[in-house]
BAMIKE-387075 format. One record per residue: residue number from 1; residue in three letters; x, y, z of N, C-alpha, C in turn. Coordinates in steps of 0.001 Angstrom, whole numbers, padded with zeros to 6 digits. Each point is the difference from the previous one (the first is absolute). Layout:
REM BAMIKE-387075
<rec><num>NUM</num><residu>ala</residu><n_c1>X</n_c1><n_c2>Y</n_c2><n_c3>Z</n_c3><ca_c1>X</ca_c1><ca_c2>Y</ca_c2><ca_c3>Z</ca_c3><c_c1>X</c_c1><c_c2>Y</c_c2><c_c3>Z</c_c3></rec>
...
END
This chain:
REM BAMIKE-387075
<rec><num>1</num><residu>unk</residu><n_c1>000872</n_c1><n_c2>-001190</n_c2><n_c3>000033</n_c3><ca_c1>-000894</ca_c1><ca_c2>001252</ca_c2><ca_c3>000048</ca_c3><c_c1>000874</c_c1><c_c2>001199</c_c2><c_c3>-000051</c_c3></rec>
<rec><num>2</num><residu>unk</residu><n_c1>-000177</n_c1><n_c2>000869</n_c2><n_c3>-000911</n_c3><ca_c1>000774</ca_c1><ca_c2>001171</ca_c2><ca_c3>-000166</ca_c3><c_c1>-000323</c_c1><c_c2>000930</c_c2><c_c3>001104</c_c3></rec>
<rec><num>3</num><residu>unk</residu><n_c1>000975</n_c1><n_c2>000775</n_c2><n_c3>000481</n_c3><ca_c1>-000260</ca_c1><ca_c2>000929</ca_c2><ca_c3>001078</ca_c3><c_c1>-000219</c_c1><c_c2>001399</c_c2><c_c3>-000687</c_c3></rec>
<rec><num>4</num><residu>unk</residu><n_c1>-001218</n_c1><n_c2>000475</n_c2><n_c3>-000055</n_c3><ca_c1>-000207</ca_c1><ca_c2>001336</ca_c2><ca_c3>-000592</ca_c3><c_c1>-000422</c_c1><c_c2>001042</c_c2><c_c3>000940</c_c3></rec>
<rec><num>5</num><residu>unk</residu><n_c1>000004</n_c1><n_c2>-000332</n_c2><n_c3>001353</n_c3><ca_c1>-000357</ca_c1><ca_c2>000915</ca_c2><ca_c3>000979</ca_c3><c_c1>000921</c_c1><c_c2>001187</c_c2><c_c3>000059</c_c3></rec>
<rec><num>6</num><residu>unk</residu><n_c1>-000450</n_c1><n_c2>001244</n_c2><n_c3>-000021</n_c3><ca_c1>000828</ca_c1><ca_c2>001128</ca_c2><ca_c3>000067</ca_c3><c_c1>000299</c_c1><c_c2>000386</c_c2><c_c3>001477</c_c3></rec>
<rec><num>7</num><residu>unk</residu><n_c1>001168</n_c1><n_c2>000644</n_c2><n_c3>000183</n_c3><ca_c1>000360</ca_c1><ca_c2>000334</ca_c2><ca_c3>001320</ca_c3><c_c1>000869</c_c1><c_c2>001260</c_c2><c_c3>-000030</c_c3></rec>
<rec><num>8</num><residu>unk</residu><n_c1>000060</n_c1><n_c2>000661</n_c2><n_c3>001179</n_c3><ca_c1>000672</ca_c1><ca_c2>001246</ca_c2><ca_c3>000117</ca_c3><c_c1>001402</c_c1><c_c2>-000155</c_c2><c_c3>000652</c_c3></rec>
<rec><num>9</num><residu>unk</residu><n_c1>000179</n_c1><n_c2>-001010</n_c2><n_c3>000842</n_c3><ca_c1>001238</ca_c1><ca_c2>-000268</ca_c2><ca_c3>000713</ca_c3><c_c1>000124</c_c1><c_c2>-001534</c_c2><c_c3>000179</c_c3></rec>
<rec><num>10</num><residu>unk</residu><n_c1>001197</n_c1><n_c2>-000416</n_c2><n_c3>000118</n_c3><ca_c1>000309</ca_c1><ca_c2>-001393</ca_c2><ca_c3>000173</ca_c3><c_c1>000888</c_c1><c_c2>-000192</c_c2><c_c3>001263</c_c3></rec>
<rec><num>11</num><residu>unk</residu><n_c1>-000254</n_c1><n_c2>-001058</n_c2><n_c3>000741</n_c3><ca_c1>000801</ca_c1><ca_c2>-000338</ca_c2><ca_c3>001187</ca_c3><c_c1>000313</c_c1><c_c2>-001489</c_c2><c_c3>-000101</c_c3></rec>
<rec><num>12</num><residu>unk</residu><n_c1>001260</n_c1><n_c2>-000338</n_c2><n_c3>-000085</n_c3><ca_c1>000453</ca_c1><ca_c2>-001364</ca_c2><ca_c3>000007</ca_c3><c_c1>000559</c_c1><c_c2>-000407</c_c2><c_c3>001229</c_c3></rec>
<rec><num>13</num><residu>unk</residu><n_c1>-000770</n_c1><n_c2>-000864</n_c2><n_c3>000856</n_c3><ca_c1>000509</ca_c1><ca_c2>-000487</ca_c2><ca_c3>001203</ca_c3><c_c1>000461</c_c1><c_c2>-001455</c_c2><c_c3>-000030</c_c3></rec>
<rec><num>14</num><residu>unk</residu><n_c1>000322</n_c1><n_c2>-000391</n_c2><n_c3>-001124</n_c3><ca_c1>000576</ca_c1><ca_c2>-001409</ca_c2><ca_c3>-000194</ca_c3><c_c1>001157</c_c1><c_c2>-000208</c_c2><c_c3>000979</c_c3></rec>
<rec><num>15</num><residu>unk</residu><n_c1>-000127</n_c1><n_c2>-001217</n_c2><n_c3>000655</n_c3><ca_c1>001129</ca_c1><ca_c2>-000321</ca_c2><ca_c3>000931</ca_c3><c_c1>-000190</c_c1><c_c2>000557</c_c2><c_c3>001351</c_c3></rec>
<rec><num>16</num><residu>unk</residu><n_c1>-001020</n_c1><n_c2>000787</n_c2><n_c3>000357</n_c3><ca_c1>-000229</ca_c1><ca_c2>000557</ca_c2><ca_c3>001227</ca_c3><c_c1>-001160</c_c1><c_c2>-000748</c_c2><c_c3>000627</c_c3></rec>
<rec><num>17</num><residu>unk</residu><n_c1>000048</n_c1><n_c2>-000055</n_c2><n_c3>001372</n_c3><ca_c1>-001045</ca_c1><ca_c2>-000717</ca_c2><ca_c3>000739</ca_c3><c_c1>-000585</c_c1><c_c2>000940</c_c2><c_c3>001121</c_c3></rec>
<rec><num>18</num><residu>unk</residu><n_c1>-001178</n_c1><n_c2>-000420</n_c2><n_c3>000345</n_c3><ca_c1>-000828</ca_c1><ca_c2>000788</ca_c2><ca_c3>001010</ca_c3><c_c1>000922</c_c1><c_c2>000389</c_c2><c_c3>001164</c_c3></rec>
<rec><num>19</num><residu>unk</residu><n_c1>000051</n_c1><n_c2>001307</n_c2><n_c3>000340</n_c3><ca_c1>-001029</ca_c1><ca_c2>001053</ca_c2><ca_c3>-000397</ca_c3><c_c1>000490</c_c1><c_c2>000928</c_c2><c_c3>-000969</c_c3></rec>
<rec><num>20</num><residu>unk</residu><n_c1>001181</n_c1><n_c2>-000277</n_c2><n_c3>-000694</n_c3><ca_c1>000616</ca_c1><ca_c2>000986</ca_c2><ca_c3>-000893</ca_c3><c_c1>-000926</c_c1><c_c2>000362</c_c2><c_c3>-001160</c_c3></rec>
<rec><num>21</num><residu>unk</residu><n_c1>-000636</n_c1><n_c2>-000995</n_c2><n_c3>-000746</n_c3><ca_c1>-000784</ca_c1><ca_c2>000480</ca_c2><ca_c3>-001128</ca_c3><c_c1>-001077</c_c1><c_c2>001098</c_c2><c_c3>000385</c_c3></rec>
<rec><num>22</num><residu>unk</residu><n_c1>-000680</n_c1><n_c2>-000217</n_c2><n_c3>001147</n_c3><ca_c1>-001043</ca_c1><ca_c2>000871</ca_c2><ca_c3>000437</ca_c3><c_c1>000662</c_c1><c_c2>001392</c_c2><c_c3>000429</c_c3></rec>
<rec><num>23</num><residu>unk</residu><n_c1>001106</n_c1><n_c2>-000046</n_c2><n_c3>000633</n_c3><ca_c1>000730</ca_c1><ca_c2>001291</ca_c2><ca_c3>000394</ca_c3><c_c1>000332</c_c1><c_c2>000793</c_c2><c_c3>-001213</c_c3></rec>
<rec><num>24</num><residu>unk</residu><n_c1>000551</n_c1><n_c2>-000682</n_c2><n_c3>-001075</n_c3><ca_c1>000420</ca_c1><ca_c2>000689</ca_c2><ca_c3>-001180</ca_c3><c_c1>-001221</c_c1><c_c2>000543</c_c2><c_c3>-000734</c_c3></rec>
<rec><num>25</num><residu>unk</residu><n_c1>-001154</n_c1><n_c2>-000782</n_c2><n_c3>000038</n_c3><ca_c1>-001244</ca_c1><ca_c2>000552</ca_c2><ca_c3>-000580</ca_c3><c_c1>-000535</c_c1><c_c2>001318</c_c2><c_c3>000685</c_c3></rec>
<rec><num>26</num><residu>unk</residu><n_c1>000186</n_c1><n_c2>000006</n_c2><n_c3>001422</n_c3><ca_c1>-000436</ca_c1><ca_c2>001228</ca_c2><ca_c3>000689</ca_c3><c_c1>000880</c_c1><c_c2>001127</c_c2><c_c3>-000468</c_c3></rec>
<rec><num>27</num><residu>unk</residu><n_c1>001258</n_c1><n_c2>-000192</n_c2><n_c3>-000241</n_c3><ca_c1>000911</ca_c1><ca_c2>001125</ca_c2><ca_c3>-000343</ca_c3><c_c1>-000385</c_c1><c_c2>000381</c_c2><c_c3>-001452</c_c3></rec>
<rec><num>28</num><residu>unk</residu><n_c1>-000225</n_c1><n_c2>-000896</n_c2><n_c3>-000830</n_c3><ca_c1>-000250</ca_c1><ca_c2>000265</ca_c2><ca_c3>-001437</ca_c3><c_c1>-001213</c_c1><c_c2>000781</c_c2><c_c3>-000204</c_c3></rec>
<rec><num>29</num><residu>unk</residu><n_c1>-001202</n_c1><n_c2>-000358</n_c2><n_c3>000759</n_c3><ca_c1>-001258</ca_c1><ca_c2>000699</ca_c2><ca_c3>-000260</ca_c3><c_c1>000049</c_c1><c_c2>001385</c_c2><c_c3>000529</c_c3></rec>
<rec><num>30</num><residu>unk</residu><n_c1>000928</n_c1><n_c2>000322</n_c2><n_c3>000902</n_c3><ca_c1>000201</ca_c1><ca_c2>001400</ca_c2><ca_c3>000492</ca_c3><c_c1>000264</c_c1><c_c2>000900</c_c2><c_c3>-001098</c_c3></rec>
<rec><num>31</num><residu>unk</residu><n_c1>000704</n_c1><n_c2>-000468</n_c2><n_c3>-001055</n_c3><ca_c1>000373</ca_c1><ca_c2>000842</ca_c2><ca_c3>-001124</ca_c3><c_c1>-000928</c_c1><c_c2>-000014</c_c2><c_c3>-001180</c_c3></rec>
<rec><num>32</num><residu>unk</residu><n_c1>-001147</n_c1><n_c2>-000739</n_c2><n_c3>000227</n_c3><ca_c1>-000982</ca_c1><ca_c2>-000069</ca_c2><ca_c3>-001067</ca_c3><c_c1>-001274</c_c1><c_c2>000744</c_c2><c_c3>000338</c_c3></rec>
<rec><num>33</num><residu>unk</residu><n_c1>-000911</n_c1><n_c2>000116</n_c2><n_c3>-000964</n_c3><ca_c1>-001289</ca_c1><ca_c2>000694</ca_c2><ca_c3>000254</ca_c3><c_c1>-001147</c_c1><c_c2>-000932</c_c2><c_c3>-000227</c_c3></rec>
<rec><num>34</num><residu>unk</residu><n_c1>-001091</n_c1><n_c2>000343</n_c2><n_c3>000643</n_c3><ca_c1>-001284</ca_c1><ca_c2>-000717</ca_c2><ca_c3>-000081</ca_c3><c_c1>-000351</c_c1><c_c2>-000286</c_c2><c_c3>-001505</c_c3></rec>
<rec><num>35</num><residu>unk</residu><n_c1>-000347</n_c1><n_c2>-001156</n_c2><n_c3>-000197</n_c3><ca_c1>-000386</ca_c1><ca_c2>-000409</ca_c2><ca_c3>-001357</ca_c3><c_c1>001162</c_c1><c_c2>-000581</c_c2><c_c3>-000754</c_c3></rec>
<rec><num>36</num><residu>unk</residu><n_c1>001236</n_c1><n_c2>000172</n_c2><n_c3>000431</n_c3><ca_c1>001124</ca_c1><ca_c2>-000669</ca_c2><ca_c3>-000664</ca_c3><c_c1>000043</c_c1><c_c2>-001485</c_c2><c_c3>000226</c_c3></rec>
<rec><num>37</num><residu>unk</residu><n_c1>000522</n_c1><n_c2>-000692</n_c2><n_c3>-000936</n_c3><ca_c1>000209</ca_c1><ca_c2>-001489</ca_c2><ca_c3>000115</ca_c3><c_c1>001403</c_c1><c_c2>-000296</c_c2><c_c3>000195</c_c3></rec>
<rec><num>38</num><residu>unk</residu><n_c1>000175</n_c1><n_c2>-000839</n_c2><n_c3>001064</n_c3><ca_c1>001307</ca_c1><ca_c2>-000585</ca_c2><ca_c3>000427</ca_c3><c_c1>000044</c_c1><c_c2>-001441</c_c2><c_c3>-000415</c_c3></rec>
<rec><num>39</num><residu>unk</residu><n_c1>001097</n_c1><n_c2>-000362</n_c2><n_c3>-000697</n_c3><ca_c1>000233</ca_c1><ca_c2>-001350</ca_c2><ca_c3>-000345</ca_c3><c_c1>000932</c_c1><c_c2>-000538</c_c2><c_c3>000974</c_c3></rec>
<rec><num>40</num><residu>unk</residu><n_c1>-000263</n_c1><n_c2>-001193</n_c2><n_c3>000655</n_c3><ca_c1>000875</ca_c1><ca_c2>-000555</ca_c2><ca_c3>001073</ca_c3><c_c1>000329</c_c1><c_c2>-001382</c_c2><c_c3>-000493</c_c3></rec>
<rec><num>41</num><residu>unk</residu><n_c1>001341</n_c1><n_c2>-000304</n_c2><n_c3>-000024</n_c3><ca_c1>000512</ca_c1><ca_c2>-001388</ca_c2><ca_c3>-000365</ca_c3><c_c1>000601</c_c1><c_c2>-000437</c_c2><c_c3>001320</c_c3></rec>
<rec><num>42</num><residu>unk</residu><n_c1>-000389</n_c1><n_c2>-001316</n_c2><n_c3>000363</n_c3><ca_c1>000431</ca_c1><ca_c2>-000600</ca_c2><ca_c3>001248</ca_c3><c_c1>000314</c_c1><c_c2>-001444</c_c2><c_c3>-000194</c_c3></rec>
<rec><num>43</num><residu>unk</residu><n_c1>000816</n_c1><n_c2>-000511</n_c2><n_c3>000853</n_c3><ca_c1>000298</ca_c1><ca_c2>-001460</ca_c2><ca_c3>000099</ca_c3><c_c1>-000400</c_c1><c_c2>-000557</c_c2><c_c3>001411</c_c3></rec>
<rec><num>44</num><residu>unk</residu><n_c1>-000392</n_c1><n_c2>000783</n_c2><n_c3>000911</n_c3><ca_c1>-000400</ca_c1><ca_c2>-000476</ca_c2><ca_c3>001347</ca_c3><c_c1>-001496</c_c1><c_c2>-000490</c_c2><c_c3>-000044</c_c3></rec>
<rec><num>45</num><residu>unk</residu><n_c1>-000249</n_c1><n_c2>-001281</n_c2><n_c3>000236</n_c3><ca_c1>-001369</ca_c1><ca_c2>-000422</ca_c2><ca_c3>-000008</ca_c3><c_c1>-000939</c_c1><c_c2>000712</c_c2><c_c3>001058</c_c3></rec>
<rec><num>46</num><residu>unk</residu><n_c1>000574</n_c1><n_c2>000519</n_c2><n_c3>000954</n_c3><ca_c1>-000761</ca_c1><ca_c2>000766</ca_c2><ca_c3>001023</ca_c3><c_c1>-000651</c_c1><c_c2>001168</c_c2><c_c3>-000583</c_c3></rec>
<rec><num>47</num><residu>unk</residu><n_c1>000498</n_c1><n_c2>000619</n_c2><n_c3>-001105</n_c3><ca_c1>-000587</ca_c1><ca_c2>001088</ca_c2><ca_c3>-000657</ca_c3><c_c1>-001485</c_c1><c_c2>-000240</c_c2><c_c3>-000420</c_c3></rec>
<rec><num>48</num><residu>unk</residu><n_c1>-000310</n_c1><n_c2>-001319</n_c2><n_c3>-000239</n_c3><ca_c1>-001376</ca_c1><ca_c2>-000332</ca_c2><ca_c3>-000460</ca_c3><c_c1>-000951</c_c1><c_c2>000226</c_c2><c_c3>001046</c_c3></rec>
<rec><num>49</num><residu>unk</residu><n_c1>000399</n_c1><n_c2>000141</n_c2><n_c3>001284</n_c3><ca_c1>-000829</ca_c1><ca_c2>000360</ca_c2><ca_c3>001122</ca_c3><c_c1>000239</c_c1><c_c2>001448</c_c2><c_c3>000326</c_c3></rec>
<rec><num>50</num><residu>unk</residu><n_c1>001276</n_c1><n_c2>000413</n_c2><n_c3>000005</n_c3><ca_c1>000291</ca_c1><ca_c2>001359</ca_c2><ca_c3>000534</ca_c3><c_c1>-000410</c_c1><c_c2>001154</c_c2><c_c3>-000951</c_c3></rec>
<rec><num>51</num><residu>unk</residu><n_c1>000128</n_c1><n_c2>-000167</n_c2><n_c3>-001229</n_c3><ca_c1>-000395</ca_c1><ca_c2>001112</ca_c2><ca_c3>-000978</ca_c3><c_c1>-001518</c_c1><c_c2>000295</c_c2><c_c3>-000049</c_c3></rec>
<rec><num>52</num><residu>unk</residu><n_c1>-000794</n_c1><n_c2>-001155</n_c2><n_c3>-000066</n_c3><ca_c1>-001438</ca_c1><ca_c2>000341</ca_c2><ca_c3>000163</ca_c3><c_c1>-000356</c_c1><c_c2>000696</c_c2><c_c3>001250</c_c3></rec>
<rec><num>53</num><residu>unk</residu><n_c1>000587</n_c1><n_c2>-000401</n_c2><n_c3>001121</n_c3><ca_c1>-000257</ca_c1><ca_c2>000652</ca_c2><ca_c3>001307</ca_c3><c_c1>000483</c_c1><c_c2>001463</c_c2><c_c3>-000087</c_c3></rec>
<rec><num>54</num><residu>unk</residu><n_c1>001158</n_c1><n_c2>000229</n_c2><n_c3>-000611</n_c3><ca_c1>000514</ca_c1><ca_c2>001374</ca_c2><ca_c3>-000091</ca_c3><c_c1>-000984</c_c1><c_c2>000878</c_c2><c_c3>-000782</c_c3></rec>
<rec><num>55</num><residu>unk</residu><n_c1>-000534</n_c1><n_c2>-000575</n_c2><n_c3>-001074</n_c3><ca_c1>-000912</ca_c1><ca_c2>000788</ca_c2><ca_c3>-000820</ca_c3><c_c1>-001345</c_c1><c_c2>000315</c_c2><c_c3>000677</c_c3></rec>
<rec><num>56</num><residu>unk</residu><n_c1>-000498</n_c1><n_c2>-001109</n_c2><n_c3>000690</n_c3><ca_c1>-001223</ca_c1><ca_c2>000206</ca_c2><ca_c3>000749</ca_c3><c_c1>000070</c_c1><c_c2>001021</c_c2><c_c3>001149</c_c3></rec>
<rec><num>57</num><residu>unk</residu><n_c1>001163</n_c1><n_c2>-000106</n_c2><n_c3>000682</n_c3><ca_c1>000200</ca_c1><ca_c2>000880</ca_c2><ca_c3>001215</ca_c3><c_c1>000182</c_c1><c_c2>001436</c_c2><c_c3>-000414</c_c3></rec>
<rec><num>58</num><residu>unk</residu><n_c1>000702</n_c1><n_c2>000247</n_c2><n_c3>-001134</n_c3><ca_c1>000322</ca_c1><ca_c2>001297</ca_c2><ca_c3>-000489</ca_c3><c_c1>-000916</c_c1><c_c2>000641</c_c2><c_c3>-001009</c_c3></rec>
<rec><num>59</num><residu>unk</residu><n_c1>-001010</n_c1><n_c2>-000750</n_c2><n_c3>-000389</n_c3><ca_c1>-000960</ca_c1><ca_c2>000467</ca_c2><ca_c3>-001004</ca_c3><c_c1>000460</c_c1><c_c2>000034</c_c2><c_c3>-001474</c_c3></rec>
<rec><num>60</num><residu>unk</residu><n_c1>000957</n_c1><n_c2>-000875</n_c2><n_c3>-000307</n_c3><ca_c1>000437</ca_c1><ca_c2>-000168</ca_c2><ca_c3>-001336</ca_c3><c_c1>-000767</c_c1><c_c2>-001107</c_c2><c_c3>-000724</c_c3></rec>
<rec><num>61</num><residu>unk</residu><n_c1>-000014</n_c1><n_c2>-000086</n_c2><n_c3>-001289</n_c3><ca_c1>-000794</ca_c1><ca_c2>-000931</ca_c2><ca_c3>-000789</ca_c3><c_c1>001062</c_c1><c_c2>-001018</c_c2><c_c3>-000627</c_c3></rec>
<rec><num>62</num><residu>unk</residu><n_c1>-000149</n_c1><n_c2>-001283</n_c2><n_c3>000450</n_c3><ca_c1>000866</ca_c1><ca_c2>-001056</ca_c2><ca_c3>-000693</ca_c3><c_c1>-000672</c_c1><c_c2>-000349</c_c2><c_c3>-001325</c_c3></rec>
<rec><num>63</num><residu>unk</residu><n_c1>000676</n_c1><n_c2>000484</n_c2><n_c3>-001041</n_c3><ca_c1>-000539</ca_c1><ca_c2>-000308</ca_c2><ca_c3>-001362</ca_c3><c_c1>000331</c_c1><c_c2>-001338</c_c2><c_c3>-000461</c_c3></rec>
<rec><num>64</num><residu>unk</residu><n_c1>001230</n_c1><n_c2>-000478</n_c2><n_c3>000151</n_c3><ca_c1>000467</ca_c1><ca_c2>-001347</ca_c2><ca_c3>-000551</ca_c3><c_c1>000857</c_c1><c_c2>-000578</c_c2><c_c3>001112</c_c3></rec>
<rec><num>65</num><residu>unk</residu><n_c1>-000239</n_c1><n_c2>-001273</n_c2><n_c3>000116</n_c3><ca_c1>000852</ca_c1><ca_c2>-000868</ca_c2><ca_c3>000895</ca_c3><c_c1>000259</c_c1><c_c2>-001274</c_c2><c_c3>-000734</c_c3></rec>
<rec><num>66</num><residu>unk</residu><n_c1>001206</n_c1><n_c2>-000184</n_c2><n_c3>-000516</n_c3><ca_c1>000289</ca_c1><ca_c2>-001134</ca_c2><ca_c3>-000757</ca_c3><c_c1>001273</c_c1><c_c2>-000772</c_c2><c_c3>000503</c_c3></rec>
<rec><num>67</num><residu>unk</residu><n_c1>000028</n_c1><n_c2>-001262</n_c2><n_c3>-000201</n_c3><ca_c1>001116</ca_c1><ca_c2>-000854</ca_c2><ca_c3>000441</ca_c3><c_c1>000495</c_c1><c_c2>-000741</c_c2><c_c3>-001180</c_c3></rec>
<rec><num>68</num><residu>unk</residu><n_c1>001308</n_c1><n_c2>-000008</n_c2><n_c3>-000252</n_c3><ca_c1>000612</ca_c1><ca_c2>-000642</ca_c2><ca_c3>-001090</ca_c3><c_c1>001293</c_c1><c_c2>-000617</c_c2><c_c3>000535</c_c3></rec>
<rec><num>69</num><residu>unk</residu><n_c1>-000114</n_c1><n_c2>-001359</n_c2><n_c3>000324</n_c3><ca_c1>001172</ca_c1><ca_c2>-000619</ca_c2><ca_c3>000465</ca_c3><c_c1>000309</c_c1><c_c2>000439</c_c2><c_c3>001446</c_c3></rec>
<rec><num>70</num><residu>unk</residu><n_c1>001142</n_c1><n_c2>000595</n_c2><n_c3>000186</n_c3><ca_c1>000430</ca_c1><ca_c2>000540</ca_c2><ca_c3>001343</ca_c3><c_c1>-000081</c_c1><c_c2>001490</c_c2><c_c3>000039</c_c3></rec>
<rec><num>71</num><residu>unk</residu><n_c1>-000717</n_c1><n_c2>000571</n_c2><n_c3>-000970</n_c3><ca_c1>-000106</ca_c1><ca_c2>001515</ca_c2><ca_c3>-000034</ca_c3><c_c1>-001481</c_c1><c_c2>000366</c_c2><c_c3>000089</c_c3></rec>
<rec><num>72</num><residu>unk</residu><n_c1>-000128</n_c1><n_c2>001011</n_c2><n_c3>000883</n_c3><ca_c1>-001381</ca_c1><ca_c2>000554</ca_c2><ca_c3>000132</ca_c3><c_c1>000017</c_c1><c_c2>001439</c_c2><c_c3>-000511</c_c3></rec>
<rec><num>73</num><residu>unk</residu><n_c1>-001149</n_c1><n_c2>000316</n_c2><n_c3>-000701</n_c3><ca_c1>-000111</ca_c1><ca_c2>001320</ca_c2><ca_c3>-000730</ca_c3><c_c1>-001327</c_c1><c_c2>000582</c_c2><c_c3>000472</c_c3></rec>
<rec><num>74</num><residu>unk</residu><n_c1>000091</n_c1><n_c2>001320</n_c2><n_c3>000383</n_c3><ca_c1>-001111</ca_c1><ca_c2>000744</ca_c2><ca_c3>000479</ca_c3><c_c1>-000053</c_c1><c_c2>001269</c_c2><c_c3>-000720</c_c3></rec>
<rec><num>75</num><residu>unk</residu><n_c1>-001271</n_c1><n_c2>000483</n_c2><n_c3>-000191</n_c3><ca_c1>-000233</ca_c1><ca_c2>001397</ca_c2><ca_c3>-000488</ca_c3><c_c1>-000977</c_c1><c_c2>000643</c_c2><c_c3>000975</c_c3></rec>
<rec><num>76</num><residu>unk</residu><n_c1>000433</n_c1><n_c2>001106</n_c2><n_c3>000465</n_c3><ca_c1>-000802</ca_c1><ca_c2>000673</ca_c2><ca_c3>001095</ca_c3><c_c1>-000265</c_c1><c_c2>001421</c_c2><c_c3>-000334</c_c3></rec>
<rec><num>77</num><residu>unk</residu><n_c1>-001297</n_c1><n_c2>000316</n_c2><n_c3>000011</n_c3><ca_c1>-000427</ca_c1><ca_c2>001424</ca_c2><ca_c3>-000376</ca_c3><c_c1>-000116</c_c1><c_c2>000716</c_c2><c_c3>001375</c_c3></rec>
<rec><num>78</num><residu>unk</residu><n_c1>000785</n_c1><n_c2>001064</n_c2><n_c3>000253</n_c3><ca_c1>000065</ca_c1><ca_c2>000725</ca_c2><ca_c3>001220</ca_c3><c_c1>-001366</c_c1><c_c2>000737</c_c2><c_c3>000227</c_c3></rec>
<rec><num>79</num><residu>unk</residu><n_c1>-000478</n_c1><n_c2>-000113</n_c2><n_c3>001243</n_c3><ca_c1>-001289</ca_c1><ca_c2>000635</ca_c2><ca_c3>000472</ca_c3><c_c1>000250</c_c1><c_c2>001471</c_c2><c_c3>000392</c_c3></rec>
END
């Protein structure tokens, strides 16, 4: 499946484990604006739990959550 989702910023957290991906996401969204889309690449399986909770807690919209092998891909629209 081709990835045609547009995004405004990308954050690659490959090789990092909880809580680092979420901490980096907090820092990244500070530099972004409401409505922007953040693409997150991760290899930590805990992100499948942590990123949806991050979005729900902070009012962001999780547009895409995909798993491909050992890589997890997320697209998040900032609230």
